[in-house]
N, C-alpha and C positions, 0 to 999 in steps of 0.2 A: 150637532148631530140631531136629526129630526127623531120624533118619537118612534116611527116606524123602524128607522134604522137602528136605533138602540134596542128595540124589541128583537130585531133580527139578529142582532150581534150579541145576544144574551144566552150564555150556556145553560143548559138544563141544571136546575138546582137539586140539591140532595133530596128534598121533600118530594120532588116530582118523580122519582125513581119508582120502578115497579119491583117490589122485592123479590117476587118469584123468578124474573128474569135474572137478577143478581145472583140468587143461589144456584140457578141452572148454570149460569156462566161460569161461576166458581167452580162447580162440580166439573164442568167441561175442561177448564183450563188446568186443572190438576190431573183430570184423567188422561189427557193427551200425552202427558209426560211417560206414562207407563210404556208406550210403544217408542216415543221420540228418543227415550234413553238408549235404545239399541243403536240409533243413528249417530248419537253423540259418543257412545263407547266403542263401536265396532265399525268395521268398513260398511259402507252404505248398503251394499249388496245383501248383507245380513238382515236388513230391514224387510226386504221384499222376499228373499229366499233364506229361511233359517238354516239350511245346509250349506250356505256358502262360506260360513266362517263360525268358528267357536264350537264348544262342546254341546250337543244336543241330546243328552242323556241324563236320566235320573232327575234330580231336582231342576237342573237346567231345562229339561224338556217340559217338566210340569210348569216351571215359571212362565215359559214361552207359550205353552198352550193355553193357559189361563188368561194371558195377554191377548192371545189370537181370538179365542173365543168371545171374550167379554169386553175387550177394549179397542183392539185395532180397528180403526176407521169408525167406530162408534161414537167415541167422544169428539173426534174431529168433525164428524157429521153433525153432532149436537152444536158445536162451535159454529159451523156453517149455518144452521138453522137460525141460531141466535143473531149472527151477522145479518142475515136477510130480514129477520124481524127488526133488527135495529135501524135498517135502512127506512122502513116505514115509520117506525117511532120517531126517529130523528126528523124526518120530512114532515110528519103530522104536526109535531110541536113547532117546528120552525114556522109552518103555513099558518098555524093557529095564532102565532104571536104577530105575523107580519104579512101573511099571504103569500110568501116566496120560500123557496128552500133549495132551488137549483144551485145557486152561486155558493152557498154554505157547504151543500153535499159535494160539490165537485172539488172545493178546496180542501175539504175533509179527505176525500180519496186521493187528491194528489199528495198531500203530505203523508198519507198512509203509504203510498207507493214508495215515496222517498225513503221513510222509515224502513220499509220492506227491502228496498234495494241495497241500503245500507247493511241491515241485518244479514241479508243473504250472501252478499259478496264480501263482507269484512268480518262477520262473526260466524255464520252456520248456514250451509247450503239448504238445509231442510225447511226454510221459511216458507209460511203461508200468506204472510201480508201483502206480497206482490199479487198472488193469485186473487185475494179478496179485493184489493183495490182495483184491479182491472174488471173483475166481475161486478163489484159494487157500481163501476162508472156506467155499465151498460144496463144492468138491472132496474137502475132508478127510473127509467121510463115506463116501467110496467107497474109501479107501485099503487096505482089507482084502479088497476083490474080487479075484478071480483076475485074473492078467494078460491072459488071453483076454477076460474081461468088460470090463476096462478098456480094452483096446484096441477092442473093438466099440463101446462106449459112447462113446469118444473120437471115433472116426470119424463115429458119428452125430451127436454135438455139433458137430464140425467142419463138417459137411455143412449144418447149419442155415443158416448165413450164405450158403452156396453156393446153396441153394434159394431165399432170399430175393432174392439178387442176380439169379439167372436169371429168377425170376418177374417181377421188376420189369423186367429187360431185354426180356423178350418182351411187355410190355404197356405200353411206354412212350407209345404213342400215346393211351392213355387218362389220362395224368397231367394233372391241371389245369394251365393255363398259368401260373398263379402259382407253382406248385410247381416246374415246369420252370424258371422265372426263378431261383428260388432255388437249383436244382441247378446251373445254368450258372454262376451267380455264384461256386460253390464250385470247380467243375470247371475253368472257364476264365474267370476274372474279368477285368472290362473294365479299361481303363487307369485309370479313376478309383479303383477299388478297390485296384488293384495299387499306384498312387501313395500311397495312404493307407496301406497297409501298410509300404511303404518308409519313409515319413515317420516311422511310429510307431517302427518298430524301429531307425532311425537316430538317434532322440531319446534323451534320458535315460531312467532306469529308471521314473520316476514317469509319464513320457508313455507309455512302452511298456505300462504296466500295463493300460490299458484295452483294447487291441488283444489283449494276451495273454489276459485274462480272457474276452474274446469268443470267441476262437479256441478256448480250453480248454472253455468251455461248449459250443460247437458240436461239439467232439470228444466231450464226454461226454454229449451229448443225441442224436447222430446216429450217429457211427461206433462209439461204445461198444456201444449195443445192437443196431445192425445187423450189425456185423462183429467188432469186436475181443473182445468177450466170448465169443461162439461160438468164434471162431478159437482164442483163447489157451487156453480151458478144453478144447476137443477136443485141442490139441496137448499140454497138461499131462497129461491122462489117458494119452495115448500115451507120455509121459515116464515116468508112473508104471508103466505096463506094462513098458517097456524096463528100468526099475530092477528090477522083480520078476523079470523074465527074466535079470537079471544081464548085460545087454548093454553097459551104461554103465560097468561096472568092468573092462572090457578082459580079461575071463577066458574069453570064447568063443575058439575056434580063429582062426587066420589066415585060413583058408579061409572062415569064416562072415563075416568082417569084410570081406574082399575081394569076396565076393558082395553083401554089403550096399552097398558103395560102387558096385560096378558096376550093380547094379539101381537103385539111387537116382538115380545120374548118367544112366544109360541111358534111364530113364523121364523124369526130370525136365528134364534139358537140353533135349531135343526139344520138350516141351510149352511151356516156357517161351519157347523160340525162335519156335515158332509163334504164340504169343500176342503176341510183339513184331511179327511180320510182320502178323498180323490187326490190331493197333492202328494201325500205320502206314498199312495199306491203308484203314482207316477213318477216316484223318485225325484220330485221337485224338478223335473226336467223342463227346460225353457219352453219347448213346444207344446207341452201339456199344461203347465202351471202358470207360466207368464201371461198366458191369454185366456184360454178357456177356464183354467183353474182358478183364476182371480176373481172370476164373476159370482161365485158363491158368496164370497166375503163382501164383494160390491154391493150386492142387493140384500143379502142377510143382514149386513151392518146398518143399512138404511132402516130396515124393519126395526132393528134393535135399538137404534137411536130414538125412534118414537117410543119404544117401550121405555126406555130411560126417562124420557119427558114425562111419560104417564106416571112413573114411579116418583119421581122428583116433585110433580105437581101434587100428587097425592101426599107426599110427605109435608109439603108446605101447608096444605089445608088442615091436615091432621096435627101438625105441631111436632112430628116426630123429630128426635135429635135437635131440639131447639137451639141448644148452645152451639151444636156443630153448624147449624144453618146460619147464625149469625156470623161465624167465621167464614164461611162458604160465601155469603153475600159479601163480605168485605173482599175476599179474593175475587169475587166477580166484578165488583166495582173498580178493582185494580187489575183487571184481566190483562190489559196491554203491558203494564208494568210487569206482572207476574210472568207472562209468557216470555219477555226479553229476559227477565232475571233468570228463568230456567236455563236459557242459552248461556248467560254469563256464568252461573254457577257451574254447569255441566261441562262446558268447555274449559273452565279453569281446573276442573278435576281431571279431565280426560285428555286434553291436549297439551302439547309440550310447553307452552308458555306458563302452564301451572304445573299440575302433578305429573302429567305425562302418562297417564294410565291407559291410553288408547289401545284397545286390542287385547288388554291383559286382564279384563275384569268379567268374570262369568256372568251369565244372565241372572242368576239368583242374587248374586252380589249387586248387580245393577238395580234390582227390586229394593235393595236396603237403601241405596242412593235415593231413589224415588220417594220412599217413605220419609226419609230425613229432609228432602226438600219440601215435601207436602207439610211437614211440621214447621219448617221455617216460615214457609208462605202463610199458613193459617195462623201463625202467631205474629208475623210483622203487619200483615194487611189491616186487622182491626186496629192495631196499635197506631199505625201511621195515620189512619182515618179518624182516630180520636183527636189528632192534632190538625190534621189537614184535611180539606174537602175532597182532594183528588190525590190519586198516586202521581208520581213525578212525571211519568210518560203521558199519562192522562191529561194532566195539567198542560204539559207542552203541546199535545195535540189540540186541546181546546183553544190555547191561546193563538196558535197558527191558524185554526179553522176560523175563529170569531175576530181575528185581529185585534184583540183586546186581552189584558191580563186578567185571568179568572180570579175571583176572590178566594182567598185561602189557598 
């Protein structure tokens, strides 16, 4: 093997990592479970429409409201920002070593797509890896654009889904009755459909498979082209811009990050709160909340994701909660493993091949499961990385990407 090829096929070493990115990634991968737990524990409609299933009073309402205001879409947005930044970081380092990056990048996206398809169709329909692999394959061509151009293009792409949702929401009276029935069946399924989903996921893995395949196909044929691709790609481009502006490496001033946090939360929290009020005032009806009502959280959550970035970078700079940051950084270095592990743990708890608690755990009890999973992942991540350089899925992904066995 020539020296250039050897350099090209060398994974990033531990010493080359940017600590602030690992902390933020760990923060994000743990945070997304707060909302994902509803999709693991309850019929999928309850994730989008809290009135579709389960008790929504007292402590259950408080649990949902905290998640909706502070977590829903915010941490997934951070995850997407970091994925976009990672595209630039990966390509920059590959090009610095060998002058080439495209081959490695597309192998990396190809195997991520395979991992995602297996995850989505055989484990859990709420997968994001397929979306990320598809977006990453296209956005790679924009990596050398200026940060300003990346930000402008990112906001434009992010807006596409918003335009589609608003246009649909303003013309609901023209939607054919057959299509309305299909929309309602997704947004507020009747007792027959709910019971079928409960029965499927409380059964063994093979019985679940038909329901999971149908749920995943629905996600890939409706949510993916209508929302997820535009939303994720737009945020990834913004993440590429943040990386080029050196915002994610915690090298800007404390004042900069303080203002980023204040503006992000100052704008985002009121917008999301107004959205919650709007949707409850509308009774979470499909024609008011599914389209127009969703836009408050769509945009407010993006602003709050920037607020969380500012807060996290300020914490890194000031050394707040140093011991926790060490554990978060380890969880971030193992984000792929921890993301899939959340699926394995939660489906074992809630699906029929495990404890079979699907549809029978209240929202406040789901929060206890989240805290327990956090504890496990904050414990095992640094423990594994003391013995190994990578988490098991990170190791596998690197081996496939570089076509060589990573050390450690």
